[in-house]
Every structure is written in structure tokens, then in C-alpha cells.
TIZALO-831208 format. One record per residue (C-alpha): chain; z, y, x; residue in one letter; residue number from 0. Coordinates in steps of 0.1 Angstrom, whole numbers, plus 5000, padded with zeros to 4 digits. Example, Ala and Ser with C-alpha at 12.3 -4.5 7.8 and 13.67 -1.06 7.14 Angstrom:
REM TIZALO-831208
+---+------+------+------+---+-----+
: c :    z :    y :    x : r :   k :
+---+------+------+------+---+-----+
: A : 5078 : 4955 : 5123 : A :   0 :
: A : 5071 : 4989 : 5137 : S :   1 :
+---+------+------+------+---+-----+
REM end
This chain:
REM TIZALO-831208
+---+------+------+------+---+-----+
: c :    z :    y :    x : r :   k :
+---+------+------+------+---+-----+
: A : 4397 : 4492 : 2960 : M :   0 :
: A : 4414 : 4484 : 2993 : S :   1 :
: A : 4447 : 4497 : 3006 : G :   2 :
: A : 4465 : 4501 : 2973 : Q :   3 :
: A : 4502 : 4507 : 2976 : A :   4 :
: A : 4533 : 4506 : 2955 : V :   5 :
: A : 4570 : 4514 : 2964 : F :   6 :
: A : 4599 : 4492 : 2954 : Q :   7 :
: A : 4631 : 4513 : 2958 : I :   8 :
: A : 4657 : 4486 : 2957 : D :   9 :
: A : 4656 : 4448 : 2959 : K :  10 :
: A : 4672 : 4446 : 2925 : A :  11 :
: A : 4642 : 4465 : 2909 : D :  12 :
: A : 4619 : 4447 : 2885 : N :  13 :
: A : 4594 : 4476 : 2887 : V :  14 :
: A : 4577 : 4494 : 2915 : A :  15 :
: A : 4561 : 4529 : 2916 : T :  16 :
: A : 4523 : 4533 : 2921 : A :  17 :
: A : 4518 : 4555 : 2952 : L :  18 :
: A : 4483 : 4562 : 2940 : E :  19 :
: A : 4461 : 4554 : 2910 : A :  20 :
: A : 4459 : 4516 : 2909 : L :  21 :
: A : 4431 : 4493 : 2898 : E :  22 :
: A : 4433 : 4456 : 2892 : P :  23 :
: A : 4437 : 4437 : 2925 : G :  24 :
: A : 4463 : 4434 : 2953 : I :  25 :
: A : 4487 : 4463 : 2962 : A :  26 :
: A : 4509 : 4463 : 2993 : V :  27 :
: A : 4546 : 4468 : 2985 : A :  28 :
: A : 4565 : 4493 : 3006 : H :  29 :
: A : 4602 : 4504 : 3006 : G :  30 :
: A : 4626 : 4475 : 3000 : D :  31 :
: A : 4602 : 4449 : 2986 : P :  32 :
: A : 4612 : 4413 : 2977 : V :  33 :
: A : 4575 : 4403 : 2982 : Q :  34 :
: A : 4549 : 4420 : 3005 : P :  35 :
: A : 4522 : 4422 : 2978 : N :  36 :
: A : 4519 : 4425 : 2940 : V :  37 :
: A : 4488 : 4417 : 2919 : T :  38 :
: A : 4479 : 4448 : 2897 : V :  39 :
: A : 4468 : 4436 : 2863 : A :  40 :
: A : 4454 : 4469 : 2849 : E :  41 :
: A : 4447 : 4505 : 2858 : D :  42 :
: A : 4480 : 4523 : 2865 : I :  43 :
: A : 4483 : 4561 : 2871 : P :  44 :
: A : 4498 : 4575 : 2902 : T :  45 :
: A : 4536 : 4577 : 2900 : G :  46 :
: A : 4539 : 4553 : 2871 : H :  47 :
: A : 4557 : 4519 : 2871 : K :  48 :
: A : 4543 : 4484 : 2873 : L :  49 :
: A : 4561 : 4452 : 2866 : A :  50 :
: A : 4571 : 4431 : 2897 : L :  51 :
: A : 4581 : 4402 : 2875 : Y :  52 :
: A : 4576 : 4391 : 2839 : N :  53 :
: A : 4599 : 4411 : 2817 : I :  54 :
: A : 4608 : 4398 : 2783 : A :  55 :
: A : 4611 : 4420 : 2752 : C :  56 :
: A : 4647 : 4434 : 2752 : G :  57 :
: A : 4652 : 4428 : 2789 : E :  58 :
: A : 4664 : 4457 : 2811 : N :  59 :
: A : 4640 : 4477 : 2832 : I :  60 :
: A : 4656 : 4482 : 2866 : V :  61 :
: A : 4646 : 4510 : 2890 : K :  62 :
: A : 4667 : 4526 : 2918 : Y :  63 :
: A : 4688 : 4494 : 2915 : G :  64 :
: A : 4701 : 4506 : 2881 : V :  65 :
: A : 4690 : 4500 : 2845 : V :  66 :
: A : 4667 : 4528 : 2833 : I :  67 :
: A : 4656 : 4513 : 2800 : G :  68 :
: A : 4645 : 4482 : 2782 : C :  69 :
: A : 4613 : 4465 : 2773 : A :  70 :
: A : 4601 : 4469 : 2738 : T :  71 :
: A : 4576 : 4441 : 2742 : Q :  72 :
: A : 4569 : 4413 : 2767 : D :  73 :
: A : 4555 : 4428 : 2800 : I :  74 :
: A : 4536 : 4406 : 2824 : Q :  75 :
: A : 4536 : 4409 : 2862 : I :  76 :
: A : 4514 : 4437 : 2874 : G :  77 :
: A : 4512 : 4455 : 2841 : Q :  78 :
: A : 4518 : 4492 : 2835 : W :  79 :
: A : 4554 : 4499 : 2825 : V :  80 :
: A : 4556 : 4531 : 2805 : H :  81 :
: A : 4564 : 4545 : 2770 : L :  82 :
: A : 4541 : 4521 : 2752 : H :  83 :
: A : 4562 : 4490 : 2763 : N :  84 :
: A : 4596 : 4503 : 2772 : M :  85 :
: A : 4622 : 4528 : 2760 : K :  86 :
: A : 4649 : 4548 : 2778 : S :  87 :
: A : 4685 : 4538 : 2771 : L :  88 :
: A : 4696 : 4573 : 2780 : Y :  89 :
: A : 4670 : 4596 : 2763 : D :  90 :
: A : 4664 : 4586 : 2726 : A :  91 :
: A : 4636 : 4611 : 2724 : R :  92 :
: A : 4615 : 4594 : 2751 : S :  93 :
: A : 4602 : 4570 : 2725 : S :  94 :
: A : 4585 : 4599 : 2707 : S :  95 :
: A : 4565 : 4612 : 2737 : L :  96 :
: A : 4527 : 4608 : 2740 : D :  97 :
: A : 4519 : 4580 : 2764 : V :  98 :
: A : 4492 : 4599 : 2783 : V :  99 :
: A : 4504 : 4635 : 2783 : T : 100 :
: A : 4542 : 4631 : 2779 : G : 101 :
: A : 4541 : 4658 : 2751 : A : 102 :
: A : 4566 : 4653 : 2722 : P : 103 :
: A : 4549 : 4639 : 2691 : T : 104 :
: A : 4580 : 4645 : 2669 : D : 105 :
: A : 4577 : 4683 : 2670 : T : 106 :
: A : 4547 : 4702 : 2656 : H : 107 :
: A : 4540 : 4738 : 2667 : Y : 108 :
: A : 4520 : 4762 : 2645 : E : 109 :
+---+------+------+------+---+-----+
REM end
């Protein structure tokens, strides 16, 4: 796929947002990027985050120039950053949401 694009909001961010569905390969960084390109390591849905740097388990996830959560496992450059490998530091319930649909998994409706 050519012309893939991501958006880095602030130079302090260690994640960027996918401006379209991404496939493994090179994506051009827009916004306030530290580097002009990033290598995408896996499929990433539109609007989701990808790592701009290696992020160690327990390290903060930074978007908008502020901490939005922390890594729950090591995340490599170009990997999808989402509920399966990070947690919010502001919304405890985010860890119980389905990775694909975002639906709560801790509440069952009959």
C-alpha cells in the first residue's frame, strides 16, 4: 500500500494516530513529527495508535503531549497500541473493553 499516513500530535508523543487503515510498510508522519516516516509492523485500524518508539512494559503512553496510559507489555516500534497492550490511567474500566468492538466485557445483558 502506498501513501499510508499517520499523525503525531506533539513532539513529546510516543504514539501516532493512523489516518487510514494501515498495513505493514512505511507510513508518512504528519502533524508535529520527530521523524518523517514510521515503519508499520502490523495491520492497524483507522484512528488507532501505533508506537513511534519501543515502549517498555509499565512505561507511559504519551499522546497530545500528555500521559494517557501505560503499557501492559513491551510494545515495539510500529506496533498497534490499544487495549491489548496498554491501559488507561484515568478510566479503570477501559481494561475490560473488547479490543475489537470496544464493548464492555464486564457487564452481561440478558
